[in-house]
N, C-alpha and C positions, 0 to 999 in steps of 0.2 A: 361864381365858383360853380363848376359843373357837378352833377350828382356823383360821378365817379370819383372826383377829387375829394368830395365831402366824405364818401365812404372810406377812401384810402386814409383820410385824416382821423378817423375814429379812434384808432389805438393811441395816437398822440393826445387827443382830447381826453380819453379815459385816464391816461397817465397824469395829465395835469389836474384832473379832478381828484385823483388820489392825493396828490401833493396839497391841493387846497383843503381837502378833508383833514390831512395831517395838521395843517396850520390851524384849522378851526378847533380840532380836538386838543391840541397842545399849546394854545395861545397863552396859557398861564405860565408856561415855562420861560425862564429868562433866556434871551438869545445868547448863545455862546459861540456863534460863528465869528471867526476872525476876518472873514472876507466880506467884500461888498461887490456885488449883491450877495445876500445870504445863500447858503448852500441849497436851500429849498427853492429859492427864487432862481438861482443859477440853473438848477436841474429843470425847472419848469420852462425857462427860456430855451435851454438846449433841446428839450423834447419838442417844443413848438418849431424850432428852427431846423433840426436835423432828423426828427422822427423819434419814435419811442425807443428803438434799440440803441442807436448811437447816442441819443440824448441821455438815456438812462446810464449808459456806460460813462459818458462824460461826467454826469452827476456823481456816480459812484467814485470815480477817480478824484473828484473835487472833495468829496466827503472824507476820503482817505487822507487827503493832504491837510484837512482842517483839524489841527491839534493845538494844544497850548504851546508847543515848541515852534509852531509855524509863525512866520512874520505876518501873514495875512495880507490885507490891503486890497486894492482894486483889482478885480479879476473878472472882466466881462466875458460873456460867451463870444467866441470867435468862430 
């Protein structure tokens, strides 16, 4: 990986570190996500695949769909 690509990837890395921090801080809460992978894992994968802006937007849309009335199920990052 070139130095330029590593620098360009820093926002995505920072975003995924925030998500991992969220998981560490709130590990004691029961998982209420109805989807697989969980909403935080989905957002992390989307950020790594599409970058911070688009990945965060995809994660926000996914979290908005995650409710008790949702059927849930398998919903991988595409």
